[in-house]
C-alpha positions in Angstrom: -32.0 156.9 201.5 -29.7 158.9 203.7 -31.1 162.0 205.4 -28.9 165.1 205.3 -28.3 168.1 207.5 -28.2 170.6 204.6 -30.1 168.8 201.8 -33.5 167.5 201.0 -33.6 164.4 198.8 -36.3 162.4 197.2 -36.6 159.6 194.5 -39.8 159.4 192.5 -40.2 157.8 189.2 -36.5 157.5 188.5 -36.0 161.2 189.3 -33.6 161.9 192.2 -34.1 165.4 193.4 -31.4 167.1 195.5 -32.6 170.4 197.1 -29.9 172.6 198.7 -31.6 173.4 202.0 -30.0 176.3 203.8 -32.6 178.9 202.7 -31.8 181.4 205.5 -28.3 181.8 204.0 -29.5 181.6 200.4 -28.2 178.0 200.3 -24.6 179.2 200.8 -22.2 176.3 200.7 -20.6 175.6 204.1 -18.5 172.6 204.9 -21.5 170.4 205.7 -23.3 171.2 202.5 -20.4 170.3 200.3 -19.9 167.1 202.2 -23.6 166.2 202.0 -23.7 167.0 198.3 -20.7 164.8 197.4 -22.4 161.9 199.2 -25.8 162.5 197.5 -24.2 162.7 194.1 -22.3 159.5 194.7 -25.5 157.8 195.7 -27.2 159.0 192.5 -24.3 157.7 190.4 -24.3 154.3 192.1 -28.0 153.6 192.4 -29.7 152.0 189.3 -33.1 153.3 190.3 -31.9 156.8 189.7 -32.2 157.7 186.1 -32.1 161.5 186.2 -30.9 163.9 188.8 -32.4 167.3 189.6 -30.4 169.8 191.6 -32.2 172.9 192.9 -32.5 175.2 195.9 -34.9 175.8 198.7 -36.4 179.2 199.3 -35.4 182.2 197.2 -32.0 181.1 195.9 -30.4 178.3 194.0 -27.0 178.7 195.7 -25.2 181.9 196.7 -21.8 180.3 196.6 -19.3 179.8 199.4 -20.6 180.7 202.9 -18.2 183.5 203.9 -19.3 183.1 207.5 -17.9 179.6 207.3 -14.4 181.0 206.5 -11.7 181.6 209.1 -11.9 184.8 211.2 -10.3 187.9 210.0 -6.5 187.6 210.2 -6.5 183.8 209.8 -5.3 182.7 206.4 -7.7 180.4 204.6 -6.3 177.5 202.5 -8.3 178.1 199.3 -6.5 175.4 197.4 -7.5 172.8 200.0 -11.1 174.0 200.0 -11.3 173.6 196.2 -9.4 170.3 196.0 -11.3 168.7 198.9 -14.8 170.2 198.7 -15.8 171.8 195.4 -13.7 170.1 192.7 -14.9 166.6 193.6 -18.5 167.8 193.2 -17.9 169.2 189.8 -16.1 166.0 188.7 -18.9 163.9 190.1 -21.4 165.9 188.1 -19.5 165.9 184.8 -18.6 162.2 185.0 -22.0 160.9 186.1 -23.4 158.7 183.4 -26.9 160.1 183.9 -28.5 163.4 183.0 -28.4 166.2 185.6 -30.8 169.1 185.4 -30.2 172.3 187.4 -33.4 173.9 188.4 -32.2 177.5 188.9 -35.1 178.8 191.1 -33.3 181.9 192.3 -29.9 183.6 192.3 -26.9 181.3 191.4 -23.7 183.1 192.4 -20.0 182.2 192.6 -19.4 178.5 193.1 -23.2 178.1 193.2 -23.2 179.3 189.5 -20.5 176.7 188.8 -22.8 174.0 190.2 -25.6 175.1 187.8 -23.2 175.2 184.8 -21.8 171.7 185.6 -25.3 170.2 185.0 -26.3 169.0 181.6 -29.5 171.0 181.3 -30.6 174.2 183.0 -34.1 175.3 183.6 -34.2 178.9 185.0 -36.9 180.8 186.7 -37.6 184.1 185.0 -37.0 185.9 188.3 -33.6 184.3 188.9 -30.2 185.9 188.1 -26.7 184.5 187.5 -23.9 186.4 189.4 -20.2 185.9 189.0 -19.4 187.2 192.5 -15.8 186.1 192.9 -14.2 189.4 191.6 -16.2 191.3 194.2 -13.9 189.9 196.9 -10.8 189.9 194.7 -10.9 186.2 193.9 -11.0 184.4 190.5 -13.8 182.2 189.2 -13.3 178.6 190.3 -15.1 175.3 190.6 -14.8 174.9 186.8 -16.1 178.4 186.0 -13.1 179.3 183.8 -13.8 176.1 181.7 -17.6 176.7 181.5 -17.7 180.5 180.9 -15.7 180.7 177.6 -17.4 177.6 176.2 -20.9 179.0 176.8 -20.3 182.7 176.3 -17.2 183.0 174.2 -14.0 184.6 175.5 -15.0 188.3 175.3 -18.3 187.9 177.1 -16.7 185.5 179.6 -13.9 188.0 180.4 -16.5 190.8 180.8 -18.7 188.8 183.1 -15.8 187.5 185.2 -14.2 190.9 185.7 -17.1 193.4 185.8 -19.5 191.2 187.8 -22.7 192.5 186.2 -25.6 190.0 186.9 -27.1 188.1 184.0 -30.9 188.0 183.8 -32.8 184.9 182.8 -33.6 186.4 179.5 -29.9 187.2 178.8 -28.9 183.7 180.0 -31.3 182.1 177.5 -30.0 184.4 174.7 -26.4 183.5 175.4 -27.1 179.8 175.6 -26.2 179.5 179.3 -29.6 177.9 180.1 -31.9 175.7 178.0 -35.2 177.2 179.0 -36.8 179.9 181.2 -40.1 179.5 183.0 -42.4 181.9 184.8 -41.9 181.5 188.5 -45.4 180.0 189.0 -44.7 177.5 186.2 -41.1 176.8 187.2 -41.7 173.7 189.3 -44.0 172.0 186.8 -41.6 172.7 183.9 -38.7 171.3 185.8 -40.6 168.2 186.8 -41.9 167.6 183.3 -38.4 167.7 181.8 -37.0 165.5 184.5 -39.7 162.9 184.0 -39.0 162.9 180.2 -35.3 162.1 180.9 -36.1 159.5 183.6 -38.2 157.6 181.0 -35.6 157.7 178.4 -32.6 155.4 177.4 -30.4 156.3 180.4 -27.4 154.3 179.3 -27.4 156.1 175.9 -27.8 159.5 177.6 -24.6 158.6 179.5 -22.7 157.7 176.3 -23.9 161.0 174.7 -22.8 163.0 177.7 -19.3 161.5 177.7 -18.8 161.7 174.0 -19.9 165.4 173.8 -17.4 166.3 176.5 -14.6 164.5 174.7 -15.7 166.2 171.4 -14.7 169.5 172.9 -11.0 168.6 173.0 -10.5 165.5 170.7 -9.9 165.3 167.0 -12.5 164.3 164.4 -10.7 161.0 163.8 -10.7 160.3 167.6 -14.4 161.0 167.8 -15.2 158.8 164.7 -13.5 155.9 166.5 -15.2 156.5 169.8 -18.6 156.9 168.1 -18.2 153.5 166.4 -17.2 151.9 169.7 -20.1 153.4 171.7 -22.6 152.9 169.0 -21.9 149.2 169.2 -22.4 149.3 173.0 -25.7 151.2 172.6 -26.7 148.7 169.9 -26.1 145.8 172.4 -28.5 147.3 174.9 -32.0 146.1 175.8 -33.2 149.7 175.2 -32.1 149.5 171.6 -34.0 146.3 171.0 -37.1 147.9 172.7 -36.7 151.0 170.7 -36.7 149.2 167.4 -39.6 146.9 168.4 -41.6 150.0 169.5 -40.9 151.7 166.2 -42.1 148.7 164.2 -45.2 148.3 166.3 -45.9 152.1 166.1 -46.0 152.5 169.9 -44.1 154.5 172.5 -41.0 152.6 173.7 -40.7 151.4 177.3 -37.1 152.1 178.1 -35.5 150.6 181.2 -32.2 152.4 181.1 -30.3 149.2 180.3 
C-alpha cells in the first residue's frame, strides 16, 4: 500500500482504515490531505481485498474542515469554485459511488467540509464527546461539499436551515436523535465499537451491499416504477452471485455463511 504524508492507512481483515493524520491542526484539510484522500479512496474502490472502509481522524478531531492557513494571504482572491471542483467534490463523489460500505468514525469534532465527509459515509459511529459544527456561515460562506444535499435529507428543511445559518453545534446525543449518526459510543468504547461494526460489514456480502447503496440513493429521486424495474434487475445480479449460493446453503445447513464478497 502507498504511504501518505497526511493519512495513516491499514488493511486488516477486509477493513481498510483511513485515518486523517494532521492532529496538530485538528485534521484540517490542506491541499495535500485532499490529494491523499482522493488517492486512498480510489485504492479502496479498486482493490478487491478491501470490503469495508473506515474513515476517522487522529487525535482530538475527526476533521475541522478546510485549513484556512492553506488559503491565499489576505488580499489575494481565492478560487473557491476551483477548490471544490478539483479537491472536495471528487472526494464526495468517490465516497457516494464506491460500491462498498464506508463507515465514518467521528472521534471528535467534525466541522465544515469535515462534517460533509462524515455525512458522505454510509454509516456513522460517533464518540459521545464529539460535536458536529456547520462552521461555514461563521466566515460568511455557504455549506458545501454536498452539505446542502445531506442536511435537508437528514434533518428536514427547517432544522437544516437553522443549523446552516445559526451555526449552533450539534452534540452526539442530538445527532443520534436527529438521525444524523447511527450510534454513539462512550469515548473509551469508541474504537472497539467502530472496529466491531467494520468487521461485521467486511464479513458480509460486499457486492450486495454495493447494490443496496446504489439503489437507496436512486430511490431518493426516482419514481416507484423506476425502482421496481431496478430492483428486479439487481435482484437477478445478486442472485447470480457466489454469495447468494453460499447464503442459501448456509441457511439449509443451519450455519453461519462464509461470504467472499463475490
